[in-house]
VOKOL-126309 format. One record per residue (C-alpha): residue number from 1; residue in one letter; x, y, z. Coordinates in pm, 1 decimal. Example, Ala and Ser with C-alpha at 12.3 -4.5 7.8 and 13.67 -1.06 7.14 Angstrom:
2
1	A	1230.0	-450.0	780.0
2	S	1367.0	-106.0	714.0
END
This chain:
423
1	M	468.4	214.8	2385.1
2	F	146.7	53.5	2250.7
3	I	-68.4	356.9	2337.7
4	R	183.9	592.0	2180.6
5	I	178.0	391.0	1855.8
6	Y	-201.8	363.1	1872.6
7	N	-246.4	738.9	1909.4
8	F	-5.1	806.1	1622.7
9	M	-186.3	564.7	1391.0
10	I	-530.5	702.6	1480.3
11	R	-416.9	1055.4	1388.1
12	I	-309.5	927.4	1046.0
13	L	-603.7	696.3	980.7
14	Y	-884.3	928.1	1093.0
15	P	-905.1	1147.4	780.0
16	I	-832.7	853.4	547.6
17	V	-1047.2	569.7	685.5
18	I	-1227.5	643.5	1012.5
19	S	-1402.0	961.6	892.7
20	R	-1564.8	759.2	611.9
21	Y	-1688.7	503.9	863.9
22	I	-1835.0	782.9	1076.7
23	K	-2004.4	929.2	769.1
24	K	-2178.7	593.8	708.8
25	R	-2287.8	581.5	1072.4
26	K	-2446.0	923.8	1031.9
27	Q	-2624.8	813.3	716.3
28	N	-2755.1	501.6	894.2
29	G	-2892.1	701.0	1187.0
30	K	-2638.4	565.4	1436.2
31	E	-2499.0	907.1	1522.3
32	D	-2685.2	1201.5	1675.6
33	I	-2627.4	1462.7	1405.2
34	E	-2744.8	1755.4	1618.9
35	R	-2494.0	1668.0	1891.0
36	F	-2209.0	1532.0	1682.7
37	N	-1989.4	1817.0	1805.1
38	E	-1964.0	1624.1	2133.7
39	R	-1808.6	1330.1	1947.6
40	I	-1513.7	1545.7	1839.1
41	G	-1453.9	1708.4	2175.5
42	R	-1634.1	2037.3	2110.3
43	P	-1925.9	2041.1	2356.8
44	K	-2174.5	2327.1	2359.5
45	L	-2236.9	2306.0	2733.7
46	K	-2011.9	2488.2	2976.8
47	R	-1842.9	2306.3	3262.3
48	P	-2052.4	2352.5	3577.8
49	E	-1896.0	2517.8	3880.8
50	G	-1759.8	2300.1	4160.0
51	K	-1666.7	1934.1	4162.0
52	L	-1743.0	1731.5	3852.3
53	F	-1767.3	1352.8	3859.0
54	W	-1753.9	1183.4	3522.0
55	F	-1925.9	846.3	3472.8
56	H	-1874.9	651.3	3150.0
57	G	-2057.2	340.1	3025.8
58	A	-2075.1	190.8	2677.8
59	S	-2451.7	170.0	2638.0
60	V	-2788.9	109.8	2802.5
61	G	-2705.4	-160.2	3059.1
62	E	-2399.0	16.0	3194.8
63	S	-2567.8	356.0	3204.0
64	I	-2863.3	224.5	3405.3
65	S	-2632.3	45.5	3649.7
66	M	-2466.0	382.1	3723.9
67	L	-2780.5	545.9	3859.1
68	P	-2762.6	433.2	4224.6
69	L	-2400.9	550.9	4255.8
70	I	-2484.4	879.7	4081.4
71	H	-2760.8	943.3	4334.7
72	R	-2530.6	854.5	4624.3
73	I	-2254.0	1089.5	4507.7
74	L	-2492.0	1379.5	4451.6
75	E	-2638.5	1323.7	4799.1
76	T	-2291.5	1314.5	4955.2
77	Y	-2141.0	1606.8	4764.1
78	K	-2413.1	1871.1	4767.2
79	D	-2240.2	2120.9	4537.2
80	S	-2114.0	1868.3	4285.1
81	H	-2231.4	1771.7	3936.5
82	V	-2221.2	1444.3	3746.5
83	M	-2152.0	1406.6	3376.1
84	V	-2251.4	1075.5	3214.4
85	T	-2103.8	974.9	2879.0
86	T	-2227.5	693.4	2656.4
87	G	-2188.5	611.5	2289.7
88	T	-2538.5	526.3	2165.5
89	I	-2847.9	730.2	2082.9
90	T	-3070.5	491.8	2282.6
91	S	-2864.0	528.8	2599.9
92	A	-2864.3	907.9	2557.9
93	E	-3244.1	909.2	2546.5
94	I	-3271.4	687.4	2855.8
95	M	-3029.7	910.1	3046.2
96	R	-3228.3	1219.2	2945.9
97	K	-3531.6	1069.0	3117.6
98	R	-3366.8	918.4	3424.1
99	L	-3075.8	1138.4	3530.2
100	P	-3144.0	1338.8	3847.4
101	E	-3095.9	1711.4	3894.0
102	R	-2727.5	1822.0	3872.5
103	A	-2647.4	1535.9	3635.5
104	F	-2626.4	1561.0	3256.1
105	H	-2538.2	1349.7	2952.5
106	Q	-2271.8	1389.5	2684.8
107	Y	-2164.6	1158.3	2404.8
108	I	-1820.4	1005.2	2450.0
109	T	-1572.4	1144.9	2199.0
110	L	-1437.2	934.4	1917.3
111	D	-1111.6	776.7	2031.1
112	N	-877.8	1022.2	1863.0
113	P	-612.9	1187.0	2086.3
114	V	-694.6	1527.5	1937.5
115	F	-1058.7	1494.6	2039.9
116	T	-994.5	1331.9	2377.9
117	T	-742.3	1599.9	2475.2
118	R	-995.7	1872.2	2391.7
119	F	-1260.2	1686.8	2591.2
120	I	-1045.8	1658.7	2905.5
121	K	-927.1	2020.0	2877.4
122	H	-1287.7	2144.4	2856.3
123	W	-1446.3	1934.7	3132.9
124	Q	-1153.9	1893.0	3376.5
125	P	-1327.6	1620.0	3579.4
126	D	-1221.7	1563.9	3939.6
127	V	-1276.6	1186.2	3928.4
128	V	-1360.1	945.0	3645.2
129	L	-1570.2	633.9	3712.2
130	W	-1540.6	396.7	3415.1
131	F	-1797.2	116.6	3397.5
132	E	-1730.7	-242.3	3284.5
133	S	-1486.8	-291.8	2995.5
134	D	-1522.9	-24.6	2729.0
135	F	-1148.8	43.7	2703.1
136	W	-1051.5	329.8	2469.8
137	P	-670.5	380.3	2473.1
138	A	-662.7	743.0	2355.8
139	M	-918.2	856.8	2613.4
140	L	-773.9	653.1	2900.2
141	S	-423.3	783.3	2832.0
142	S	-554.3	1143.0	2812.3
143	I	-705.8	1100.2	3159.3
144	K	-383.2	950.3	3295.0
145	R	-168.9	1232.5	3157.9
146	K	-370.9	1481.4	3361.9
147	N	-331.9	1269.4	3678.9
148	I	-709.0	1244.8	3723.1
149	P	-817.1	953.5	3946.7
150	L	-961.9	685.9	3717.0
151	V	-1167.3	405.2	3872.1
152	L	-1289.3	94.9	3688.2
153	V	-1629.7	6.7	3837.9
154	N	-1796.1	-331.1	3781.0
155	G	-1509.1	-440.3	3559.1
156	R	-1597.9	-745.9	3355.5
157	I	-1364.8	-971.1	3153.9
158	S	-1540.3	-1257.0	2972.8
159	N	-1373.2	-1592.2	2908.1
160	K	-1326.9	-1502.0	2543.3
161	S	-1181.7	-1158.9	2620.3
162	F	-952.5	-1300.5	2888.1
163	K	-798.4	-1553.2	2648.3
164	R	-758.6	-1289.5	2378.6
165	W	-600.7	-1034.2	2614.7
166	Q	-356.8	-1293.6	2749.8
167	Q	-212.1	-1327.7	2400.0
168	F	-137.1	-955.1	2405.1
169	D	-62.2	-900.6	2772.6
170	F	177.7	-614.3	2694.0
171	V	-127.5	-425.6	2561.5
172	S	-356.5	-507.9	2853.8
173	K	-90.0	-408.5	3109.7
174	E	-43.7	-69.9	2947.0
175	I	-416.7	-0.8	2919.3
176	L	-496.1	-118.5	3273.2
177	S	-206.4	86.8	3411.2
178	C	-417.3	394.0	3329.4
179	F	-657.6	302.7	3611.7
180	T	-595.6	418.3	3965.4
181	F	-769.9	104.0	4081.6
182	C	-1016.2	-154.9	3950.4
183	L	-1330.8	-305.9	4101.8
184	G	-1420.2	-640.2	3946.8
185	Q	-1783.0	-736.7	3895.3
186	S	-1706.8	-1074.9	4054.0
187	E	-1409.6	-1240.4	4222.9
188	E	-1332.7	-1409.1	3891.5
189	D	-1329.6	-1072.5	3712.7
190	A	-1100.6	-924.4	3979.2
191	Y	-862.9	-1218.9	3938.6
192	R	-857.1	-1178.6	3559.4
193	L	-791.5	-806.9	3589.1
194	R	-493.2	-877.6	3817.2
195	V	-354.3	-1137.5	3575.1
196	L	-390.4	-890.7	3287.6
197	G	-192.7	-623.5	3472.4
198	A	-425.3	-414.3	3690.2
199	K	-217.2	-280.9	3978.6
200	D	-488.1	-241.0	4245.9
201	T	-787.6	-470.9	4211.6
202	T	-1059.1	-609.6	4433.9
203	C	-1422.3	-723.4	4422.0
204	L	-1686.3	-560.8	4639.0
205	G	-1981.4	-710.5	4451.2
206	N	-2184.5	-631.9	4143.3
207	I	-2325.5	-278.0	4139.8
208	K	-2617.4	-400.3	3928.2
209	Y	-2746.7	-559.0	4250.6
210	A	-2797.2	-205.8	4382.2
211	A	-3019.0	-92.0	4094.9
212	L	-3286.0	165.5	4166.6
213	P	-3647.9	45.7	4180.0
214	L	-3824.2	40.0	3845.0
215	P	-4052.8	340.5	3790.7
216	V	-4419.5	290.3	3879.3
217	D	-4709.4	504.9	3761.9
218	E	-4932.7	490.2	4069.4
219	D	-5249.5	588.5	3882.3
220	K	-5202.9	310.8	3625.8
221	K	-5119.2	67.0	3903.3
222	K	-5442.6	154.0	4084.3
223	E	-5644.5	93.1	3764.1
224	I	-5487.0	-250.8	3715.7
225	V	-5543.8	-353.0	4077.3
226	E	-5910.4	-251.1	4046.1
227	Q	-5948.1	-454.2	3726.7
228	I	-5790.2	-763.2	3886.8
229	D	-6047.4	-721.3	4162.5
230	G	-5889.1	-959.7	4410.8
231	R	-5838.7	-1249.3	4169.0
232	P	-5536.0	-1474.6	4225.4
233	F	-5268.8	-1407.4	3963.1
234	W	-4906.9	-1464.8	3872.0
235	L	-4666.5	-1287.3	3638.0
236	V	-4469.9	-1441.0	3351.1
237	S	-4203.6	-1179.1	3279.6
238	S	-3947.3	-1100.6	3008.8
239	T	-4040.8	-1399.8	2794.2
240	H	-3889.7	-1479.2	2456.4
241	N	-4042.9	-1649.8	2155.2
242	D	-4198.9	-1989.7	2234.0
243	E	-4177.5	-1956.5	2613.2
244	E	-4531.0	-1817.5	2636.5
245	F	-4662.2	-2114.5	2441.7
246	K	-4473.2	-2367.8	2653.5
247	I	-4641.6	-2217.5	2959.5
248	A	-4984.1	-2185.9	2791.8
249	R	-5005.2	-2564.6	2770.5
250	F	-5066.5	-2595.0	3143.3
251	L	-5272.5	-2281.6	3213.8
252	K	-5606.8	-2463.1	3195.4
253	R	-5486.1	-2707.4	3460.6
254	L	-5373.0	-2418.7	3682.3
255	Q	-5719.2	-2264.6	3653.7
256	E	-5879.4	-2591.0	3761.4
257	I	-5659.9	-2601.5	4070.7
258	K	-5685.9	-2227.1	4138.6
259	P	-6028.7	-2107.5	4016.5
260	G	-6032.2	-1753.6	3879.6
261	L	-5655.4	-1750.6	3820.9
262	L	-5523.3	-1471.0	3599.7
263	T	-5192.0	-1507.3	3417.0
264	M	-5008.9	-1186.3	3324.7
265	I	-4744.7	-1204.6	3050.8
266	A	-4492.8	-923.7	2995.9
267	P	-4290.4	-1025.3	2686.9
268	R	-3928.9	-913.0	2658.9
269	H	-4008.2	-765.1	2316.3
270	P	-4347.1	-589.2	2339.7
271	H	-4397.6	-581.7	1961.5
272	R	-4477.3	-955.6	1987.0
273	G	-4797.2	-884.1	2180.0
274	E	-5046.0	-937.6	1898.7
275	E	-4865.7	-1253.2	1783.9
276	I	-4884.1	-1393.6	2138.4
277	K	-5255.2	-1312.2	2172.2
278	E	-5342.8	-1466.3	1837.9
279	K	-5167.6	-1793.9	1919.0
280	L	-5305.1	-1820.1	2275.0
281	V	-5660.1	-1768.5	2145.4
282	K	-5631.6	-1990.8	1838.9
283	D	-5423.0	-2281.9	1973.1
284	F	-5520.2	-2286.2	2341.8
285	G	-5871.5	-2138.8	2351.5
286	L	-5774.1	-1876.0	2609.1
287	N	-5946.4	-1542.5	2659.8
288	V	-5670.6	-1281.8	2615.9
289	S	-5660.1	-905.6	2677.2
290	L	-5389.3	-689.4	2519.0
291	R	-5261.2	-385.5	2708.2
292	S	-5127.6	-208.6	2399.0
293	K	-5486.3	-204.3	2265.8
294	N	-5623.9	-69.6	2596.7
295	E	-5819.4	-390.8	2649.3
296	K	-5933.0	-428.7	3011.0
297	I	-5896.9	-720.8	3247.3
298	T	-6244.8	-865.5	3291.0
299	K	-6375.8	-1162.9	3485.2
300	E	-6348.7	-1365.8	3164.9
301	T	-5982.3	-1275.1	3098.8
302	D	-5751.9	-1576.6	3130.0
303	V	-5433.2	-1401.9	3015.7
304	Y	-5336.8	-1033.5	3021.6
305	V	-5051.8	-955.3	2781.4
306	A	-4865.0	-646.5	2907.9
307	D	-4703.2	-558.2	2575.5
308	T	-4587.6	-205.8	2659.9
309	I	-4254.2	-36.1	2727.7
310	G	-4158.1	113.2	3063.6
311	E	-4432.3	-44.2	3277.2
312	L	-4254.7	-349.4	3415.7
313	G	-4231.1	-174.0	3752.3
314	I	-4610.9	-179.1	3779.1
315	W	-4631.6	-555.3	3730.6
316	Y	-4349.6	-629.0	3976.6
317	S	-4504.4	-400.7	4237.7
318	I	-4830.7	-599.7	4243.5
319	A	-4717.0	-958.0	4177.6
320	D	-4607.4	-1190.8	4456.8
321	L	-4518.9	-1478.9	4223.4
322	V	-4301.7	-1419.6	3914.9
323	F	-4148.5	-1646.1	3654.1
324	I	-3851.5	-1493.7	3469.5
325	G	-3824.5	-1567.6	3099.5
326	G	-3525.9	-1617.8	2873.0
327	S	-3458.0	-1919.3	3091.9
328	L	-3674.8	-2194.5	2940.2
329	I	-3474.2	-2154.0	2620.7
330	P	-3092.8	-2126.2	2598.7
331	H	-3095.0	-1745.7	2601.1
332	G	-2933.7	-1711.3	2942.2
333	G	-3216.3	-1559.0	3143.4
334	Q	-3328.1	-1205.8	3227.7
335	N	-3292.6	-994.8	3543.2
336	F	-3444.8	-1187.9	3833.8
337	M	-3327.1	-942.1	4100.1
338	E	-3588.6	-677.7	4015.8
339	P	-3894.3	-882.2	4124.4
340	A	-3696.9	-1009.6	4424.2
341	R	-3652.1	-650.6	4543.6
342	D	-4029.8	-607.7	4515.3
343	R	-4087.2	-906.2	4745.5
344	A	-4200.0	-1169.3	4496.4
345	A	-4133.0	-1541.6	4501.2
346	V	-3908.6	-1581.8	4195.6
347	V	-3894.0	-1888.1	3969.0
348	V	-3648.3	-1931.7	3679.8
349	G	-3580.4	-2199.5	3419.2
350	P	-3262.4	-2403.4	3365.9
351	H	-3084.0	-2155.1	3135.9
352	M	-2957.4	-1869.1	3354.8
353	F	-2595.4	-1849.0	3237.9
354	N	-2613.8	-1468.6	3193.1
355	F	-2636.8	-1445.3	3572.3
356	N	-2406.4	-1722.8	3696.8
357	D	-2258.3	-1522.3	3983.6
358	A	-2591.7	-1378.1	4099.0
359	M	-2764.6	-1716.2	4071.4
360	S	-2497.0	-1883.3	4280.0
361	R	-2537.0	-1626.3	4557.0
362	A	-2918.2	-1630.5	4538.8
363	K	-2933.8	-2009.8	4559.5
364	K	-2717.5	-2010.5	4871.4
365	A	-2969.9	-1774.3	5029.6
366	D	-3263.5	-1987.1	4905.4
367	A	-3382.1	-1669.1	4730.3
368	V	-3468.0	-1815.0	4391.0
369	I	-3636.2	-2134.6	4268.9
370	Q	-3479.3	-2293.4	3961.0
371	V	-3668.7	-2561.0	3767.9
372	N	-3528.7	-2810.5	3517.6
373	D	-3797.6	-2789.3	3250.4
374	V	-4159.9	-2695.3	3177.7
375	I	-4295.3	-2997.5	3367.1
376	D	-4103.2	-2892.4	3676.9
377	L	-4225.6	-2536.7	3627.4
378	E	-4588.8	-2647.5	3623.0
379	D	-4544.1	-2846.3	3945.3
380	E	-4363.4	-2558.9	4118.2
381	I	-4622.5	-2298.2	4020.9
382	I	-4904.9	-2523.9	4140.2
383	K	-4725.3	-2572.6	4470.6
384	L	-4669.2	-2198.5	4521.3
385	L	-5020.5	-2097.5	4417.3
386	S	-5171.5	-2359.0	4647.8
387	N	-4968.1	-2267.3	4955.3
388	D	-4985.0	-1902.1	5062.6
389	E	-4742.0	-1948.8	5351.4
390	L	-4479.4	-2110.8	5128.3
391	R	-4516.2	-1838.6	4865.1
392	E	-4484.6	-1563.6	5125.6
393	A	-4177.9	-1730.3	5278.1
394	K	-4007.0	-1757.1	4939.4
395	A	-4094.1	-1394.1	4863.4
396	S	-3945.1	-1284.9	5195.1
397	L	-3622.8	-1478.2	5131.9
398	A	-3593.5	-1323.8	4785.2
399	H	-3647.5	-973.8	4921.8
400	N	-3399.5	-1012.3	5208.5
401	W	-3132.6	-1141.9	4970.9
402	A	-3187.8	-860.6	4719.3
403	V	-3168.0	-595.6	4991.9
404	S	-2847.3	-743.6	5137.2
405	E	-2687.5	-757.3	4791.7
406	A	-2773.4	-391.2	4734.7
407	K	-2530.2	-302.1	5015.2
408	V	-2252.3	-342.7	4759.1
409	L	-2309.1	27.9	4692.8
410	D	-2182.1	114.2	5042.6
411	G	-1864.1	-82.5	4986.3
412	I	-1796.0	77.2	4648.8
413	M	-1864.4	426.0	4783.7
414	N	-1630.2	375.5	5078.6
415	K	-1358.2	242.1	4850.8
416	I	-1364.5	533.1	4608.1
417	K	-1413.5	802.2	4875.8
418	S	-1042.1	832.9	4938.0
419	Y	-1001.5	955.3	4579.6
420	L	-1298.5	1192.2	4589.0
421	P	-1233.6	1556.2	4680.9
422	E	-1326.1	1639.8	5038.1
423	E	-1659.1	1816.4	5080.2
END
């Protein structure tokens, strides 16, 4: 009943209210004007021949997490195609660069039953894989009406969302009934989905653990390795404002203990590069090279600031000791699984609440080192830099854990295979 009322109201409100909102989005550059036809269910592309698997994710994070499963499906079903839908211009650009052959991107339609019906009629997908929790009633009900298998992958229900949905459980039950089955991102997510009305729910792990390796430009990597010229070094990755300066306070001491030590810093927001260099030079007397300015690593370089986009894979591929930022401040941490996959000893700060489930599993496997504060961090880095065997052991544990977690992809693939058309 809720979806029926929702669809009726959207039809009425679209020309009166929603179209004005969309007009403002266009004016503010939040809509792709050249491809806006896709947003109203009138795509220019033709449906490819054969089986079509449709993946949907709200934005950048979800779309990147899809990539390993997209590759697996295209490998398994040789004559199939994959369509990926997202809602943002940024995610569309990332997908343009990273989607493999036989996969293509479209913008998700606005959630109007007129548009969603046109979309489904045109594409006629064989299976829909819906990532996380971007629930659009008109689209989900359009898929259900056509009896297309609809799978929720990596479903996530936050504490706040769970409490809100419980107040309107008649709505959540109707929306979740559209899914053939649901895969929770964690056991807690699977439990919440069941409570909210999902009829077939389980947890096979977090598909983000199965992420593809970050891209590496081998020529650029070779240049960096030559510039480092065998010096000991460590990587400070994905840092936020003030973290670099907390760490800078003990770099001179590290250099005394480990002569010739190079510190590489890859800030989370590369535009901060010049600000970081200026402060490290002025307040700490460090010799700093800036990658965005094509400054080389010399024998005199104390700190190399890697303030560029899309090169994190290079730094992870050469570093065997990595500190992950966003964790010395109450930001919640950044992805610590990526350097673990590249066989680095991984150290994080006390604030890793964005990755509670992953941290719990990694700690059980002794795959990550968590410090309480900057003083602890200094002691831990000294210990790891001074003991090659310990550092190598921690790197091996991190790698083994990351590889074992990546097997979640096998479980998800096996689970959804029964709904996929036979090859």
